[in-house]
PDB file of N, CA, C and O in Angstrom, chain B, residues numbered from 101:
ATOM      1  N   UNK B 101    -115.577  58.617 -81.587  1.00  0.00           N
ATOM      2  CA  UNK B 101    -115.354  57.461 -80.784  1.00  0.00           C
ATOM      3  C   UNK B 101    -115.551  56.220 -82.060  1.00  0.00           C
ATOM      4  O   UNK B 101    -116.593  56.291 -82.712  1.00  0.00           O
ATOM      5  N   UNK B 102    -114.678  55.245 -82.357  1.00  0.00           N
ATOM      6  CA  UNK B 102    -114.823  54.804 -83.544  1.00  0.00           C
ATOM      7  C   UNK B 102    -115.857  53.161 -82.014  1.00  0.00           C
ATOM      8  O   UNK B 102    -115.769  52.724 -80.867  1.00  0.00           O
ATOM      9  N   UNK B 103    -116.762  52.995 -83.492  1.00  0.00           N
ATOM     10  CA  UNK B 103    -117.468  51.265 -82.539  1.00  0.00           C
ATOM     11  C   UNK B 103    -116.743  49.852 -84.522  1.00  0.00           C
ATOM     12  O   UNK B 103    -116.328  49.584 -85.649  1.00  0.00           O
ATOM     13  N   UNK B 104    -117.145  49.689 -83.435  1.00  0.00           N
ATOM     14  CA  UNK B 104    -116.827  48.291 -84.425  1.00  0.00           C
ATOM     15  C   UNK B 104    -117.318  47.448 -84.407  1.00  0.00           C
ATOM     16  O   UNK B 104    -116.968  46.427 -83.815  1.00  0.00           O
ATOM     17  N   UNK B 105    -118.923  47.707 -85.470  1.00  0.00           N
ATOM     18  CA  UNK B 105    -119.859  46.915 -85.713  1.00  0.00           C
ATOM     19  C   UNK B 105    -120.117  45.832 -85.048  1.00  0.00           C
ATOM     20  O   UNK B 105    -121.319  45.639 -84.866  1.00  0.00           O
ATOM     21  N   UNK B 106    -119.143  44.771 -84.465  1.00  0.00           N
ATOM     22  CA  UNK B 106    -119.754  43.855 -83.309  1.00  0.00           C
ATOM     23  C   UNK B 106    -120.013  43.746 -82.467  1.00  0.00           C
ATOM     24  O   UNK B 106    -120.802  43.165 -81.722  1.00  0.00           O
ATOM     25  N   UNK B 107    -118.801  44.780 -82.562  1.00  0.00           N
ATOM     26  CA  UNK B 107    -118.589  45.239 -80.590  1.00  0.00           C
ATOM     27  C   UNK B 107    -119.817  45.710 -80.475  1.00  0.00           C
ATOM     28  O   UNK B 107    -120.425  45.194 -79.537  1.00  0.00           O
ATOM     29  N   UNK B 108    -120.668  46.838 -81.340  1.00  0.00           N
ATOM     30  CA  UNK B 108    -121.888  48.028 -81.079  1.00  0.00           C
ATOM     31  C   UNK B 108    -122.843  46.598 -81.245  1.00  0.00           C
ATOM     32  O   UNK B 108    -123.597  46.435 -80.286  1.00  0.00           O
ATOM     33  N   UNK B 109    -122.921  45.577 -82.276  1.00  0.00           N
ATOM     34  CA  UNK B 109    -124.265  44.546 -81.762  1.00  0.00           C
ATOM     35  C   UNK B 109    -124.156  44.032 -80.318  1.00  0.00           C
ATOM     36  O   UNK B 109    -125.220  43.974 -79.701  1.00  0.00           O
ATOM     37  N   UNK B 110    -122.674  43.527 -79.480  1.00  0.00           N
ATOM     38  CA  UNK B 110    -123.014  42.515 -78.838  1.00  0.00           C
ATOM     39  C   UNK B 110    -123.380  43.429 -77.724  1.00  0.00           C
ATOM     40  O   UNK B 110    -124.328  43.013 -77.058  1.00  0.00           O
ATOM     41  N   UNK B 111    -122.652  45.068 -77.182  1.00  0.00           N
ATOM     42  CA  UNK B 111    -123.708  45.759 -76.810  1.00  0.00           C
ATOM     43  C   UNK B 111    -124.976  45.991 -76.595  1.00  0.00           C
ATOM     44  O   UNK B 111    -125.491  46.241 -75.505  1.00  0.00           O
ATOM     45  N   UNK B 112    -125.647  45.889 -77.925  1.00  0.00           N
ATOM     46  CA  UNK B 112    -126.984  45.358 -78.869  1.00  0.00           C
ATOM     47  C   UNK B 112    -127.750  44.646 -77.576  1.00  0.00           C
ATOM     48  O   UNK B 112    -128.722  44.745 -76.827  1.00  0.00           O
ATOM     49  N   UNK B 113    -126.785  43.997 -77.828  1.00  0.00           N
ATOM     50  CA  UNK B 113    -127.847  42.984 -77.441  1.00  0.00           C
ATOM     51  C   UNK B 113    -127.876  42.548 -76.000  1.00  0.00           C
ATOM     52  O   UNK B 113    -128.975  42.157 -75.607  1.00  0.00           O
ATOM     53  N   UNK B 114    -126.700  42.538 -74.978  1.00  0.00           N
ATOM     54  CA  UNK B 114    -126.651  42.985 -73.407  1.00  0.00           C
ATOM     55  C   UNK B 114    -127.298  43.839 -73.104  1.00  0.00           C
ATOM     56  O   UNK B 114    -127.908  43.790 -72.036  1.00  0.00           O
ATOM     57  N   UNK B 115    -127.385  44.890 -73.920  1.00  0.00           N
ATOM     58  CA  UNK B 115    -128.549  45.746 -73.162  1.00  0.00           C
ATOM     59  C   UNK B 115    -130.060  45.326 -73.234  1.00  0.00           C
ATOM     60  O   UNK B 115    -130.694  45.372 -72.180  1.00  0.00           O
ATOM     61  N   UNK B 116    -130.895  44.793 -74.740  1.00  0.00           N
ATOM     62  CA  UNK B 116    -131.034  44.210 -74.848  1.00  0.00           C
ATOM     63  C   UNK B 116    -132.272  43.687 -73.940  1.00  0.00           C
ATOM     64  O   UNK B 116    -133.494  43.821 -73.885  1.00  0.00           O
ATOM     65  N   UNK B 117    -130.946  42.830 -73.080  1.00  0.00           N
ATOM     66  CA  UNK B 117    -131.016  41.953 -72.831  1.00  0.00           C
ATOM     67  C   UNK B 117    -131.608  42.179 -71.093  1.00  0.00           C
ATOM     68  O   UNK B 117    -132.638  41.921 -70.470  1.00  0.00           O
ATOM     69  N   UNK B 118    -130.154  42.868 -70.784  1.00  0.00           N
ATOM     70  CA  UNK B 118    -130.778  43.653 -69.377  1.00  0.00           C
ATOM     71  C   UNK B 118    -132.233  44.614 -68.743  1.00  0.00           C
ATOM     72  O   UNK B 118    -132.658  45.089 -67.690  1.00  0.00           O
ATOM     73  N   UNK B 119    -132.539  44.510 -69.977  1.00  0.00           N
ATOM     74  CA  UNK B 119    -133.501  45.774 -70.013  1.00  0.00           C
ATOM     75  C   UNK B 119    -134.565  44.682 -70.047  1.00  0.00           C
ATOM     76  O   UNK B 119    -135.500  44.867 -69.268  1.00  0.00           O
ATOM     77  N   UNK B 120    -134.604  43.694 -70.719  1.00  0.00           N
ATOM     78  CA  UNK B 120    -135.744  42.841 -70.861  1.00  0.00           C
ATOM     79  C   UNK B 120    -136.094  41.641 -68.944  1.00  0.00           C
ATOM     80  O   UNK B 120    -136.947  40.900 -68.456  1.00  0.00           O
ATOM     81  N   UNK B 121    -134.976  42.135 -68.667  1.00  0.00           N
ATOM     82  CA  UNK B 121    -134.813  41.400 -67.085  1.00  0.00           C
ATOM     83  C   UNK B 121    -135.204  42.229 -66.051  1.00  0.00           C
ATOM     84  O   UNK B 121    -135.883  41.888 -65.082  1.00  0.00           O
ATOM     85  N   UNK B 122    -134.421  44.152 -66.458  1.00  0.00           N
ATOM     86  CA  UNK B 122    -134.966  44.842 -65.622  1.00  0.00           C
ATOM     87  C   UNK B 122    -136.198  44.373 -65.573  1.00  0.00           C
ATOM     88  O   UNK B 122    -136.626  43.880 -64.530  1.00  0.00           O
ATOM     89  N   UNK B 123    -137.151  44.480 -66.995  1.00  0.00           N
ATOM     90  CA  UNK B 123    -138.861  44.757 -66.894  1.00  0.00           C
ATOM     91  C   UNK B 123    -139.293  43.297 -66.115  1.00  0.00           C
ATOM     92  O   UNK B 123    -139.592  43.144 -64.930  1.00  0.00           O
ATOM     93  N   UNK B 124    -139.239  42.588 -66.875  1.00  0.00           N
ATOM     94  CA  UNK B 124    -139.521  40.907 -65.893  1.00  0.00           C
ATOM     95  C   UNK B 124    -139.069  40.901 -64.373  1.00  0.00           C
ATOM     96  O   UNK B 124    -138.992  39.847 -63.741  1.00  0.00           O
ATOM     97  N   UNK B 125    -138.735  42.305 -63.748  1.00  0.00           N
ATOM     98  CA  UNK B 125    -138.351  41.789 -62.393  1.00  0.00           C
ATOM     99  C   UNK B 125    -139.307  42.643 -61.818  1.00  0.00           C
ATOM    100  O   UNK B 125    -140.209  42.179 -61.121  1.00  0.00           O
ATOM    101  N   UNK B 126    -139.127  44.615 -62.185  1.00  0.00           N
ATOM    102  CA  UNK B 126    -140.015  45.538 -61.821  1.00  0.00           C
ATOM    103  C   UNK B 126    -141.688  45.118 -62.183  1.00  0.00           C
ATOM    104  O   UNK B 126    -142.524  45.863 -61.672  1.00  0.00           O
ATOM    105  N   UNK B 127    -142.306  43.725 -63.213  1.00  0.00           N
ATOM    106  CA  UNK B 127    -143.787  42.958 -63.006  1.00  0.00           C
ATOM    107  C   UNK B 127    -143.500  42.078 -62.124  1.00  0.00           C
ATOM    108  O   UNK B 127    -144.205  42.417 -61.174  1.00  0.00           O
ATOM    109  N   UNK B 128    -142.868  41.077 -61.786  1.00  0.00           N
ATOM    110  CA  UNK B 128    -142.657  40.348 -60.653  1.00  0.00           C
ATOM    111  C   UNK B 128    -143.185  41.145 -59.815  1.00  0.00           C
ATOM    112  O   UNK B 128    -144.209  40.865 -59.191  1.00  0.00           O
ATOM    113  N   UNK B 129    -142.401  42.483 -59.678  1.00  0.00           N
ATOM    114  CA  UNK B 129    -142.324  43.038 -58.150  1.00  0.00           C
ATOM    115  C   UNK B 129    -143.734  43.513 -57.681  1.00  0.00           C
ATOM    116  O   UNK B 129    -144.395  43.533 -56.643  1.00  0.00           O
ATOM    117  N   UNK B 130    -143.881  43.985 -59.341  1.00  0.00           N
ATOM    118  CA  UNK B 130    -145.804  44.805 -59.035  1.00  0.00           C
ATOM    119  C   UNK B 130    -146.619  44.368 -59.043  1.00  0.00           C
ATOM    120  O   UNK B 130    -147.589  45.045 -58.703  1.00  0.00           O
ATOM    121  N   UNK B 131    -146.836  43.008 -59.408  1.00  0.00           N
ATOM    122  CA  UNK B 131    -147.612  41.893 -59.459  1.00  0.00           C
ATOM    123  C   UNK B 131    -147.564  40.974 -57.872  1.00  0.00           C
ATOM    124  O   UNK B 131    -148.654  40.589 -57.448  1.00  0.00           O
ATOM    125  N   UNK B 132    -146.441  40.689 -57.140  1.00  0.00           N
ATOM    126  CA  UNK B 132    -145.889  40.357 -55.566  1.00  0.00           C
ATOM    127  C   UNK B 132    -146.534  41.503 -54.630  1.00  0.00           C
ATOM    128  O   UNK B 132    -147.387  41.093 -53.843  1.00  0.00           O
ATOM    129  N   UNK B 133    -146.167  43.243 -54.601  1.00  0.00           N
ATOM    130  CA  UNK B 133    -147.048  44.178 -54.425  1.00  0.00           C
ATOM    131  C   UNK B 133    -148.572  43.851 -53.924  1.00  0.00           C
ATOM    132  O   UNK B 133    -149.061  43.585 -52.826  1.00  0.00           O
ATOM    133  N   UNK B 134    -149.201  44.028 -55.526  1.00  0.00           N
ATOM    134  CA  UNK B 134    -150.303  43.691 -55.304  1.00  0.00           C
ATOM    135  C   UNK B 134    -151.348  42.876 -54.474  1.00  0.00           C
ATOM    136  O   UNK B 134    -152.427  43.047 -53.907  1.00  0.00           O
ATOM    137  N   UNK B 135    -150.188  41.639 -54.780  1.00  0.00           N
ATOM    138  CA  UNK B 135    -150.936  39.857 -54.272  1.00  0.00           C
ATOM    139  C   UNK B 135    -151.320  40.854 -52.205  1.00  0.00           C
ATOM    140  O   UNK B 135    -152.240  41.096 -51.424  1.00  0.00           O
ATOM    141  N   UNK B 136    -149.859  41.024 -52.365  1.00  0.00           N
ATOM    142  CA  UNK B 136    -149.827  41.528 -50.535  1.00  0.00           C
ATOM    143  C   UNK B 136    -150.783  42.832 -50.222  1.00  0.00           C
ATOM    144  O   UNK B 136    -151.108  43.062 -49.057  1.00  0.00           O
ATOM    145  N   UNK B 137    -151.141  43.519 -51.100  1.00  0.00           N
ATOM    146  CA  UNK B 137    -152.149  44.381 -50.978  1.00  0.00           C
ATOM    147  C   UNK B 137    -153.393  43.697 -50.768  1.00  0.00           C
ATOM    148  O   UNK B 137    -154.053  43.997 -49.773  1.00  0.00           O
ATOM    149  N   UNK B 138    -153.730  42.986 -51.413  1.00  0.00           N
ATOM    150  CA  UNK B 138    -154.848  42.797 -51.553  1.00  0.00           C
ATOM    151  C   UNK B 138    -154.877  41.471 -50.469  1.00  0.00           C
ATOM    152  O   UNK B 138    -155.540  41.519 -49.433  1.00  0.00           O
ATOM    153  N   UNK B 139    -153.950  40.119 -50.916  1.00  0.00           N
ATOM    154  CA  UNK B 139    -154.651  40.080 -49.238  1.00  0.00           C
ATOM    155  C   UNK B 139    -154.384  40.676 -47.969  1.00  0.00           C
ATOM    156  O   UNK B 139    -155.093  40.235 -47.065  1.00  0.00           O
ATOM    157  N   UNK B 140    -153.440  41.682 -47.604  1.00  0.00           N
ATOM    158  CA  UNK B 140    -153.451  42.651 -46.641  1.00  0.00           C
ATOM    159  C   UNK B 140    -155.124  42.983 -46.006  1.00  0.00           C
ATOM    160  O   UNK B 140    -155.578  42.909 -44.864  1.00  0.00           O
ATOM    161  N   UNK B 141    -155.970  43.506 -47.790  1.00  0.00           N
ATOM    162  CA  UNK B 141    -156.996  44.104 -48.080  1.00  0.00           C
ATOM    163  C   UNK B 141    -158.392  43.034 -47.883  1.00  0.00           C
ATOM    164  O   UNK B 141    -159.517  43.519 -48.005  1.00  0.00           O
ATOM    165  N   UNK B 142    -158.251  41.866 -47.638  1.00  0.00           N
ATOM    166  CA  UNK B 142    -159.552  41.006 -48.024  1.00  0.00           C
ATOM    167  C   UNK B 142    -159.097  40.460 -46.593  1.00  0.00           C
ATOM    168  O   UNK B 142    -159.732  39.559 -46.045  1.00  0.00           O
TER     169      UNK B 142
END
């Protein structure tokens, strides 16, 4: 499989972009769940 450097750079950029968004969503979900449990237990 031949990869063009330009295309691989774009793919890497998109992969990093989606990874950062996914990580942000996961962090947000964890914080939200923690808040819900904290308010629910108090």
